[in-house]
C-alpha positions as CSV (number, residue, x, y, z in Angstrom):
1,M,0.0,-0.1,0.1
2,R,2.7,2.4,0.8
3,A,4.5,1.8,-2.8
4,K,1.4,2.3,-4.6
5,A,0.9,5.8,-2.2
6,K,4.5,6.7,-3.3
7,L,3.6,6.1,-6.7
8,V,0.8,8.3,-6.9
9,G,2.1,11.2,-5.1
10,A,5.3,10.9,-7.5
11,I,3.0,11.0,-10.3
12,A,1.1,14.0,-9.2
13,L,4.5,15.8,-8.3
14,L,5.5,15.2,-11.7
15,A,2.2,16.2,-13.4
16,L,2.6,19.6,-11.6
17,V,6.1,20.2,-12.5
18,L,5.5,19.5,-16.1
19,S,2.6,21.9,-16.1
20,A,4.4,24.8,-15.2
21,C,6.9,24.3,-17.5
22,R,4.6,25.9,-20.5
23,D,5.8,29.1,-22.3
24,S,2.8,29.8,-24.6
25,L,0.4,30.9,-21.9
26,P,2.3,32.7,-19.2
27,Q,0.2,33.8,-16.5
28,S,0.8,36.2,-13.3
29,S,-1.0,37.1,-10.6
30,L,1.9,39.8,-10.0
31,N,1.1,41.4,-13.3
32,P,-2.2,42.1,-14.2
33,A,-3.6,43.2,-17.6
34,G,-7.0,44.7,-17.0
35,P,-8.8,46.7,-14.9
36,V,-10.2,44.1,-12.6
37,A,-7.0,42.2,-12.2
38,D,-5.2,46.1,-11.0
39,T,-8.1,46.1,-8.4
40,E,-7.0,43.0,-6.9
41,A,-3.4,43.3,-7.3
42,D,-4.0,46.3,-5.0
43,L,-5.6,44.6,-2.4
44,F,-3.3,41.7,-2.5
45,S,-0.7,44.2,-2.0
46,L,-1.8,45.8,0.8
47,V,-2.7,42.5,2.7
48,F,0.5,41.1,1.7
49,W,2.4,43.9,3.3
50,I,0.4,44.0,6.3
51,A,1.3,40.4,7.1
52,V,4.8,40.7,6.4
53,A,4.6,43.3,8.9
54,V,2.9,41.0,11.3
55,F,5.3,38.4,10.4
56,V,8.8,40.3,11.1
57,I,7.1,41.7,14.6
58,V,6.0,38.5,15.8
59,E,9.4,36.5,14.5
60,G,11.3,39.3,15.9
61,L,9.7,38.9,19.4
62,L,10.0,35.5,19.3
63,L,13.6,35.5,19.0
64,V,13.9,38.1,21.8
65,F,12.0,36.3,24.2
66,L,13.8,33.3,23.4
67,I,17.2,34.7,23.9
68,K,15.9,36.9,27.0
69,Y,14.3,34.0,28.7
70,R,16.1,30.9,27.8
71,H,16.8,28.4,30.1
72,R,20.0,29.1,32.3
73,P,21.7,26.1,34.6
74,G,20.1,26.6,38.4
75,T,17.5,29.0,37.8
76,E,13.9,27.9,37.8
77,P,11.9,30.2,36.2
78,S,8.8,31.6,38.1
79,Q,5.5,30.2,37.0
80,V,2.6,32.8,36.4
81,H,-1.0,31.8,35.8
82,G,-2.0,34.7,33.3
83,N,-1.7,38.4,32.7
84,T,-5.2,39.7,32.1
85,R,-4.0,42.6,30.2
86,L,-1.6,41.1,28.0
87,E,-4.6,38.4,27.1
88,I,-6.9,41.8,26.4
89,G,-4.2,43.1,24.5
90,W,-3.4,40.2,22.0
91,T,-7.1,39.1,21.6
92,I,-8.5,43.1,20.8
93,L,-5.2,43.7,18.5
94,P,-5.6,41.1,15.7
95,S,-9.5,41.8,15.8
96,L,-8.8,45.8,15.1
97,L,-6.3,44.6,12.4
98,L,-8.8,42.0,10.7
99,A,-11.3,45.0,11.0
100,V,-8.9,47.3,9.1
101,L,-8.4,44.7,6.5
102,A,-11.8,44.1,6.2
103,V,-12.8,47.7,5.2
104,P,-10.5,47.7,1.7
105,T,-11.6,44.1,1.3
106,V,-15.7,44.5,1.3
107,S,-15.2,47.8,-0.6
108,T,-13.2,46.0,-3.6
109,I,-15.9,42.9,-3.4
110,W,-18.4,45.5,-3.7
111,E,-16.9,47.9,-6.4
112,L,-16.1,44.0,-8.5
113,A,-19.8,43.2,-8.3
114,R,-21.2,46.2,-9.7
115,K,-22.8,45.7,-13.1
116,P,-20.4,47.2,-15.9
117,T,-21.7,50.6,-17.0
118,G,-22.0,49.9,-20.5
119,K,-18.7,52.0,-21.7
120,K,-16.4,50.6,-23.8
121,R,-12.5,50.5,-22.4
122,R,-9.5,50.3,-24.3
């Protein structure tokens, strides 16, 4: 059974790799070619850069705390049950961030859902 699963996985991987080798249909989400694609790309860029900032902040804090509070021989860390202010903060901050991201996302959805006005674009 394992050999069969490996064979199916290898065939699927080969099909994926071969499908990426086609030159005649260059498609790129990062090179929009129309007004709708431009709108979607702008929203993608906004969300992407906010996600990058969150990632850098979280990983930076993780490294700081890993180094600052690493285990040292002969010491026992104090046990803390909880910090209500901190827990409220890390619940409210992501909620606010998601609410901020929801505004341009919903407005983009509404903009793209409008019926065309009938004007021809070049």
